[in-house]
C-alpha positions in Angstrom: 0.0 0.0 0.0 3.0 2.3 0.3 2.7 5.4 -1.9 6.2 6.6 -1.1 7.8 5.4 -4.4 11.3 3.9 -4.0 11.2 3.7 -0.2 10.9 0.0 0.8 8.0 -0.5 3.1 8.1 -2.7 6.2 5.3 -5.2 6.0 2.5 -4.7 8.4 2.7 -7.0 11.4 0.8 -10.2 11.1 -0.2 -10.4 14.7 -1.1 -7.6 17.2 1.3 -9.1 19.8 4.4 -7.0 19.1 5.2 -3.4 18.4 4.1 -0.1 19.7 0.5 0.4 21.0 -0.2 2.3 17.7 1.0 -0.6 15.5 -0.8 -3.1 17.7 -4.0 -1.1 17.4 -3.6 -1.0 13.6 -3.0 -4.7 13.3 -5.9 -5.5 15.6 -8.2 -3.2 13.5 -7.3 -5.2 10.3 -6.7 -2.0 8.2 -4.0 -1.7 5.5 -1.0 0.2 6.9 2.7 0.4 6.3 5.5 1.0 8.8 8.2 3.5 7.8 11.1 3.5 10.2 13.9 6.1 9.9 16.9 7.1 11.9 15.9 9.7 14.4 18.4 12.6 15.0 18.2 13.8 18.6 19.4 17.2 17.4 16.4 17.6 15.0 14.5 20.8 15.7 11.1 19.5 14.4 10.1 15.9 14.7 7.6 16.1 11.9 9.8 17.9 9.5 12.6 15.4 10.3 10.2 12.5 9.4 9.1 14.1 6.1 12.7 14.8 5.1 14.0 11.4 6.1 11.2 9.5 4.3 11.1 11.8 1.3 7.4 12.6 1.7 5.6 15.9 1.0 5.2 17.6 4.4 1.5 18.1 3.7 1.0 14.2 3.9 3.0 13.8 7.2 0.8 14.7 10.2 1.9 15.7 13.6 -0.1 14.8 16.7 -0.5 17.7 19.2 -2.3 17.6 22.6 -4.1 20.8 23.6 -6.2 21.8 26.6 -9.6 23.1 25.6 -11.5 24.5 28.5 -9.8 22.1 30.9 -10.1 19.0 28.8 -7.3 17.4 26.8 -7.9 17.2 23.0 -5.8 15.7 20.3 -5.2 17.7 17.1 -3.7 16.0 14.0 -2.3 18.6 11.5 0.2 18.6 8.7 3.8 19.1 9.7 4.0 21.8 7.0 1.8 24.1 9.1 0.7 25.0 12.6 -2.3 24.3 14.8 -4.9 27.0 14.9 -5.9 26.9 18.6 -9.0 29.0 18.1 -10.2 26.8 15.3 -9.6 23.7 17.5 -11.6 25.1 20.3 -14.4 26.0 18.0 -14.3 22.5 16.4 -15.0 20.8 19.8 -17.5 23.4 21.0 -15.0 25.1 23.3 -14.1 28.7 24.0 -10.3 28.6 24.7 -7.5 26.3 23.8 -3.8 26.2 24.7 -1.1 23.7 24.2 -1.1 21.0 26.9 1.8 20.6 29.3 4.2 18.1 27.6 4.5 16.0 30.7 0.7 15.7 31.0 0.5 14.9 27.3 3.0 12.1 27.8 1.3 10.6 30.9 -2.1 10.7 29.3 -1.2 9.3 25.9 1.5 6.9 27.0 3.9 8.2 24.4 6.9 10.6 24.5 6.8 14.0 22.8 8.0 13.5 19.3 6.5 10.0 19.2 2.9 10.7 20.3 0.6 8.8 18.0 -3.1 9.5 17.5 -3.5 5.7 17.6 -3.3 3.4 20.6 -3.2 6.0 23.2 -3.3 5.0 26.9 -6.4 7.2 27.4 -8.6 7.8 24.3 -8.9 11.6 23.9 -11.3 13.5 21.7 -9.5 13.9 18.4 -9.8 16.4 15.5 -8.0 15.6 12.2 -7.3 18.6 9.9 -9.7 18.5 7.0 -6.7 18.7 4.5 -5.8 15.1 5.4 -8.8 13.9 3.4 -7.2 15.3 0.2 -4.6 12.5 0.2 -4.9 8.8 -0.6 -2.6 8.0 2.4 -1.1 10.0 5.2 1.7 9.3 7.7 1.4 9.7 11.5 3.7 8.8 14.3 3.9 5.0 14.9 4.3 5.5 18.6 8.0 6.2 18.9 10.5 8.7 17.5 11.8 7.3 14.2 8.7 5.4 13.2 5.8 6.7 11.1 2.9 4.6 9.8 1.1 5.2 6.6 -2.6 4.6 6.3 -5.7 6.1 4.6 -7.0 9.2 6.2 -10.5 7.6 6.4 -9.0 4.8 8.5 -7.2 7.3 10.7 -10.4 9.2 11.3 -12.4 6.0 12.0 -9.8 4.4 14.3 -9.4 7.5 16.4 -13.1 8.4 16.4 -12.1 11.8 15.1 -14.0 14.6 13.6 -12.5 16.6 10.8 -12.3 20.3 10.7 -9.9 23.0 9.3 -7.7 23.3 12.4 -4.3 23.6 10.7 -2.8 26.8 9.3 -0.2 26.7 6.4 
């Protein structure tokens, strides 16, 4: 299913017994997905841009997972790495008034992932999720596979379905 061209995909796992919580969730759901590992550079300034560059993928197709606090509740926003999260649009998308980025330590404890490896899939506590509407323009998108240096490629429809997300224009170029 890989749409990355010459990049050799790593076959999806046959059983959900190994991998990150994200890859386990994907395998258990029975959807088509492809793992794309890359060598993470600890000095990289942007995890998402690093992934897009390392994998040779347009940054509009690589999505970053951000955790925000909307009126006291944590919410996940999934937006292209080529842009930024519009906090006002996120608050509006979930019926809130005010949004701010969540404390990174709280995001890590709640999702079970480390910053730079937070996946929208397989989180410890399922949070309300909003996927930027631009993701639907692509046949496949890439999101964190649950650790730094691993992205997974899947259809945006499967991403939305598996996370229980709504879609809204929450990203800014």
